[in-house]
N, C-alpha and C positions, 0 to 999 in steps of 0.2 A: 504493499500499500504506500510506504514511504517512497518507494522509487517511482511510483504512478503520480503521486503529488508533486515530485521534484521535476518530473518530465512536464507536467502541466505548468508549473511556474516557469520553467524555462521557455516553454511555447508563448506564454503570455507575455513574457519580456521581450521575446522576439516580434510578437505581433505589434507591440506598442512601440518598439523601436522602428518598425516599418512605418507605423503611423506617423511616427516622428520625422521619419525621412521624407515623407509625402509632404507634411508641413513645412519642412524646410525647403523642399522644392517649390511648394506654392508661393512661400515668402519671396524666394529669389526671382521668380517668373512674374510675380504681381507688380503691377506698376506702383510707383511711389503713392498715389492715390487711388485706391481701388473704390469700386462702387460704395456708395453710401447705403447704409441700412435705413429703413424708416425708423423715425425716434422710438416707436413702441419696441421694435426689434432690438434696437441699441441698448435700451433700458433693461429688457428681458435677457439679453446675451450676457450684460454685465452683472445682472443679478445673480444668475446661475453660478458664475465663477466666484463672485463675492460670497455666494451661500455655501458653496464648498470649501472655501477657505475658512469661513465662519465654523463649519462642521469639523474641520482639521484641528481648529483651535481648541475645540471642546472634546477632541478625540472621539468624536461621534462617527464611527465607522458607517453604521447603516445610513446616516443622512449624506455623508459625503459620497457614498456609493450610488445614492439615489440621483445624483446630478450626472452620472456617468451614462453615455450612450449605450445602447445594446452591444456594439462590437466590443467595449471595453468591459461591460459586465460579463460577457461571454468568455472573453479572454482571460480574464482575471478570476472569475469563479465565484467569489465571495467577498463581502465587505470586509472581513478580518484580512483576506489575502490583499485587497486593495489598499488598506490601510498600512499593512505591512511594506507593500511594495512602495507606496509614496513615502514613508519614513526613510526607508532604506536608499531609494533612488533620486528622490526629489525633496531633500531636506529642507531647502529655501521654500518650497510650496508648503510643505507640512508646518513650518514655523517661520514664516517670514517676519523681519523686523519692521518692514515697512512694504507699503504696495502702492503703486500709482497706476492707474488704468488710462490707457489710450482710448481713442475713439475706435470702437470695432468696425471692421470692413466685411462686406460680404454680398451675396446675391442668391437667388434662387434657392433658399433653404439652408445655405452654407455660411458660416461667418468665422472670421479670425479675431479673437480678442488678445491684444498684447498688454502684458502687465510688466512694468519696471517694479522689481522687488529687490530689497536688500536683506542679507542675511544677519545673523547676530554679530558677526565679525566686522560687518560694514561693507561687505563686497557687494557690487551691484549685479544683477541678473535681469534677463528678459525672458519672461515664461510667455510662450506663444500657444494659446489655446485654439484648437478647432473645435467647432460647434455645429451640430446639425439639428435642423427643425424636424421634430418626430411627427407620426401621423396625428397624435393629439394635439399638435400645434406648440408644445413645450420644447424648449431648446435644450440639448444635452451635450455634454463634452465627448467628443470622439478622440481626442489626444492632446497631449501636450509636450512641448519641447522646451526646455530650459537651456539658455546659453549665457555665457559670462557677458555681462554687458561692459565693454571696455570703453564705451563712450562716456561723454559728460553729460550730466543733467543739469539744465541751467534754470 
């Protein structure tokens, strides 16, 4: 059973890494000013990411997992596994010292939400979330890539 759990975890990490690669390609290919979302969608996209960050702050695995899209939920398998992965692989997302949201971009049920974050050591990071509108109209997070932000914020 343990070997099976390990293989699932490895598979989940590979799927999420692939999702991250897709996000990175989208960011590189996207024009500097992508399509604007309607104001209501901008608000909802940002709220999903904010609410997931709030759930991480409270160590509420079930709530944090509820903001993940079906692809992530299936790849990771459980709220506990999701929380463990975020703690291990995304420490700045799990416990950011500060966050600053940029205006989200997107179209046709897809969105990108960029968030400047700093960690406890004061290092700057850029978290890039991909989100997708579900059939029930709710936005859910399909992936996240975190890269060191070497640029300056003014």
